[in-house]
Structures are given as structure tokens and as C-alpha cells.
N, C-alpha and C positions, 0 to 999 in steps of 0.2 A: 795810544793803544785802546782798543775797544774794551769795555767791561766784560765782554764775552771772550774768555780765554780759549785759545786753540791748543789742544793737548795731544801729545803722542804718548802711547803706552808701549813700553819695551818689556817683553816677557809675558807669555800668555798662559801662565799657570794661574797664580793668584791674580794676575793682571785682568782676568775676566771679571773678577769682583770689582776692580777699579773701574773697568769700562761700564759696568752696570751703574755704578755711582755717578759717573760723568753723564750717562744717558739720562738718569733721573734728575740731574741738575742741568738739564739742557738749556735753561734760560741763562746759565752762567758759563757753560763750557760747550765747545764744539770739538768732537773727536776728529782730529785731522789726520792721524796716521797711527799705525801699529807696526811693531818690529818683533820678529821672532825667527829663530833658525828653522822652525818647523813649518813647512809650507801648508800642511793640513790645518794647523791652528790659525794661520793667517787667513786661509779661505773661510774658516768657520767664523772668525771675528768679522770679516768683511760682510758675510752673509747676515749675521745676527745684528750688527750695529751699523751697517751701511757706510763703512769707513772708506774714504776716497783713495787713500794711499797706503799700500803695504810694502814692506821690504824685509829681506833677511839680513840686511847690512846696517849695523848701527852707525857707521861713519856716513852713510848716505842719508840717514835720518837726521843726524846732527847738522849736516850741511844744507838741509832743505829749508827754503824760506817758508814763512807763514806758520811757524810753530812757536808758541809762547812758553809752553811747559812740557818738559820731558819727565815722564813718570816711570821709574825704573823698578821692575818687578822680577828681575832675573835671579838666578842663583847668587848667593851672597858674594862669592869671589869676584864677580863682575862689577859690583857696586862702585868701588872707588874709581877705577879707570873711566867708567861711564860718567860718573858725576863730575870728575875733572873735565872731561870733554864738554859736557853740557854747560857747565858754568863758564868755561873758557869761551864758549860760543855765545855767552850772554843770555842763556835761557834760564828760566826758573826750573828747579828740579824738585821732584818728590821721590822718595826712596823707601822701599820696604826695609824691614829689620832683618838682621842687624846691619846698621849703616856701614860698618867697616870691620876689619879684622884686627885692629890694634888702636890704641890711643894715639900713637904717632900718626896713623892715617886719618883719624878724626880731626886731630889738630891741623893737619895739612888741608883737609876739606874746609875747615873754618877759615883758613887763609885764602883758599880759592874763592870762597863765597865773598869775603871782604873785598877781593880784587875784581869781582864780577858785577855786571848789572843785574844778574839773576839772584834769586834767593833760594835757599835749600830747606825743605821741610822733611824730616824723617817721619815715617808712619808709626804712630802709636794709637791706633783707632779704638783700643779698649778704654781710653780715657773718655770717649764720647758715648756715655751711657747715662740714662736719666737717673738711675740710682746713685751712681758714684758722683754725678754732678751735684746732686743735692747734698751729699756728704761733704764734698769739696767746699761748697758754700758755707756749710756749718763750721768747717775748720777755718776757712779764711776769715769768717766774721767773728771768730773767737767763741762761738757758742759751744763747740765741742770741748774746748779747754785743752790742757796738756795731754799728749799721748803717753800712756803708761807702757802698753804692751801690744804687739801685733803678731798675728799668725797668718802666713800666706801659704796656701797649698795649691800645687798644680799636679794633678794626678790624671794623666791622659793615657791613651793606648796607641802605640805605634808598633807594627809588626813587619814581617818580611815583605809584604806588598809595598808598604811605604818606603822601605829601604832598598827596594829593587831599582829605584831611580838612582843612577850612578853617582850623582854629586852629593847625595845625602849620606850622613854618618861619617864623613871624613873631614878632618880639620882643614885640609887644603882647599876644599870647595864649599863646605857648609859653614866653616869657620868655628864650629863648636857643636855641642850636643844640646841636652835639654835646657841647660842654663842660658844658652845663647839663642836658640831657635824656637823655644816653646814657652818656657816660664818667664821669658824676658818681659812679656806684657804685664803679668801679675806683679813682677818686681817693680816695674815702672809705676804701677798704680800705688804701691807702698811709698815710693819716693814722692810721688805727686801729692800724697796726703800727709806724709809724716816727715819728709826730708831725707837727706842722704845719711849714710852711716859714717862713723869715725873709726870703726873697727869691724873686721870681717873674719870669721873662722868657718872653714868649710871642709866637708868630706864628699868626695865624688866616687862613683863606681859605675862600671858597665856590667849590668846584671840581666838585662832583658833581651837585647839583640846582639848579634855578632858584628858590632860596629867598632870603629876606632874611637869615637867620642863617647862621653858619659851619657847614661840614660837614667841615672838616679843621683840625687843630690840632697844633702842637708846642710843648712847654713845658719849660723848664729850671728846676729848683728847687734852692735850697740850704736844707736843713732846719735847724731850730733846733739839732739835735744836731751839725750840721756835715756830715752825710751829703749826698750829691748824688743827685738823681733826675731822670729824664726821663719825660715823658708824651707819648704820641702818640695821636691819635684821628682816625678817618675814618669816613664813612658810604658809602665807595666801594670796599669790599673784597669782591671776588667770593667769597673764602673768609672766612667770619666767624670771628674768634677774639677772646678776651680773654686776656691773659697778664700775669702779674706775676712778676718775677725779682728777688730781693732777696739781696744779698751782705752777710752779717753776719760778725762777728769769728770765730764758731765754727761757722758753717754757711752753706750756700747753700740758699735755698728757691725752688722754681719751681712755679707753678700748672700745671694742665692748660691746654689751649687752648679748652675749652668756652666759647662766647661769653657765655652767660647764667647760668652757674653757676661762675664762677672760684673761688669759695670752697669748692666741693665737692671731694671726693677724685676722682682721685688728685693729691696734691702730692708732689713729689720733694724730699726733705730730704737734702742731702749734707753729712756732718760734715767738719770740718777735721782731725780726728784721731780715734784710737780712744777717747781720753778723752772727746771731745765726743760720740761715739756712745753711750758709756755713760751720760753725763748726759742725753742725749735720751731714751734708753730708760727711765731711772729717772723722768724728769719725766712721761712720757706713760703710764706703767704705771697701768692702771685708770681713766684719764681718759675721761669720757663727754661728747662735745661737745654732745649733745642734738639736737633736731630742726632741720631745715634750712629755709631760705627763709622764705616768709610764715608757715607754721605755727610755725617756730621763733621768729620775732620776736613774733608775736601771742601765743604761749604765754608768752613772757617778759614781755610787757606785762601779761597777766592776773596773773602771779605778783607783779609790782611793785604793781599796783593793790590787790590783795587783802591784801598784807602790809605795804604802806607802804614797800617797798624802792625803791631808785633805778630809774628807767626804763632799759631796755636801750639805747635811743637817745634823746638829749635835744635840746632846742632848741640847745644849745651845739654839738652835733655838726653840726646842719644849718647853723648860722651859720658854722662853720669851712669847710664845703664851699662855701658861697656867698661867703665871703671870698676863697677861691681863685678862684672864677669872676670876682669883681670885679677881682682883681689881673690875671687873664689878659686880660680885655677891655681894661683900662686900659694894660697893657704893650703889647699889640698895637696899640692906638690911638696911643700916644706913642712907641713904639720904644725904650722905656727899661725897665729892671727896676723892679719895685715892691717896696718894703720893707713887711713886715707887722709888727705887726697894723695893720688899717685901722680908723680911728675915724670919729667923726661929722664931722670936719673934712676928710675925703678928698673930692675932687671927684666920685667915683662912689658915695659912701655912700648917696645916695637913689636909685641905679639905675645898673646897669652898661651900659645900652644904648649901643653905640658911636655916635660921630658918623657922619653920612652919609659914605660912602666910606672908612671906617676899616678895613673888612674887604676884603682883596683878593678880586676876583671874576673868575673865568674861566668859570663856568657862566652860562647865559642869565639875565638879570635879570627876575624875575617881576613886578617893580613897574612895568614899562613897559606 
């Protein structure tokens, strides 16, 4: 196989951002095909990116020779069947979040990957920011010390125009609300820096939009390390922000308020002492965090595939994020904390969709 990978993109919503990243990494990727059910989007993609093959049929794309990587950017409900087909055909696969609608499906995808010649990388592009990469290095090298407390806020705006798209706001097609489709990135950053929780307590509500899924959430976590964390998320914030604030033994780290690039600079790192500042400076001297966002993750994927190295984001990472979602929905439904890890014997292992009436609702109910 040539080091230049031939890629097909499926789904031309967020898929256009993936196409831009592949074009910018043209020395490593060739855009071989695109697939979408909208002929107008296919025509636009062909015009903008000079793509040689377009199709409205996913089965036709999977059967086509000359494709190394299938990148799935469809509505979430289509992820699992498309990933099964791509891996069964021996292709590498990349997939937008959320990877699946249950822990059972994620575990099945892990088995599919193990039986395939291809490898599967979930998308968590927020990890690829120069600010958070520096903090990750400080944590990994022991310079930050133990985490005491973390606060993660996701306050975005989504209104009627956003939910006019039929598959959004419904568990059947979007697979969840703000916890699964929006705040999942910031929650993954907390895991990446501080590790997973051992206990989750949550409250969910639908207060902003007349949708089926939640659009407000508060969550309290006790991490495996013993650190405490709080998560808050809403889609009803007139001013959009994302914010992470993490108190470590030897420093405090605060992101900017940029809603969609919380991993990028500037981050504010406040040392606990002059000695801590010296260690921070020594650790970061000469450190190059690499490219950011989609180009950063996709470039790291190329390096892993062509060298046999570990993928930059794995199915295990996606499973951890969806285990948190499962715990959040179950805690909100039962009113009790949920202990992790969650295995096949958990009542929400096959799907976290809450029971009717489990999410508090003050927005008009669209199901009537």
C-alpha cells in the first residue's frame, strides 16, 4: 500500500470540514470518492474538491476498489451499520461522534475491528489543540501533580433552525441530546487529562427547545484518582462558551472561552510556586504540539496507519465517553449515583435511552 491513502467521505454536512482537512494534507491523502443522499451536495463537493467518483449509495462505495479509508460523517444512527460494513470489507474507518448508541454496539465494533484488516478511529478533534497539548504534556510528565478539582462548562446556543433538520433532537436518530452530541468533546478532554470517574450523579432537563432529548445537564463526578469534577451543559446560552478549569497540585490550568476550540491557545497556567514555574518551563521547552483540529487528528491517523503505531484516538476512548453518557442518563432516570465501570449486566448496556418522562421537561413537547 502506498503511503498516500485514498479516502472516501460519507455524509456531506460536517463531512465538508473533513474534506478540507484531507485536501490540506494532500501529500498524505487522495480524496477518491464521496457519498451522500443529496445530489446537490455531491455536485458541490465534486466542484470544490475535484472528486472523481460520487454516489448516493453506500453499498456501491464499500464495494468499490481503490479506497483505503472510509470516513463516516452521517447522522449518528447510521454509524454502526456503516462501520460494520467498512470493517468487513477490510477498509480503515474514521467516524464522527457519537460512535454508537450503546455500549453493546461499541463492544461489537471492537470485535469487528479485531477481525478486520482495517482499523477504526473515532473523531475527537478537540484533543488536537496547542493549549491542551501543552497541559497534557505537563500532566503526563508529572509536572502538574495530582488533580484536586475540575470544572467543565459547555454553554452553546441551538434554536429552531438547528432542530429543523429532521434527525436532530430525537433519540432514535441523534442518539441523545447535549450530553451525547455537544458536550461530549469537553467531557472527553476531562477524561484525557484526569482519567475516568468511578461515580456519576446527574440531572437532565429539556428547557430550551421542544425536542425529545435533553438540552440542559448538570453532573457531579468522583474520578478514579479521588478528584472531584462538575460538568454543566446547556444549549440555551446567549453567549456561547466552553471552559475547562482544572486545579492540580502544582498548577491551575484554565482554557479560553472559545466555544468550539477549547483546546487551542490561549490557556492560562498558574504555577503554585516559583519551583513549579521552573519545572513547567523546562518541560515545555522545545515542545511542538503539532497541528490542531481535524488536520491534527487526521495527520496523526495517517502516521499511525503507515507506521503501525497506536491510533491517536481509539474505540476504547469512544467507549469511555459513551460509558459516561450511559451513567448520566441512568443516574438522571433513577435519581441515584451510578458506579463505574459499566458492564454487560447493567440495565442500560444495550442503550441509554431514558424511560418516558425520565427527563424533566419545561420546553414545549414536540411529540404532541
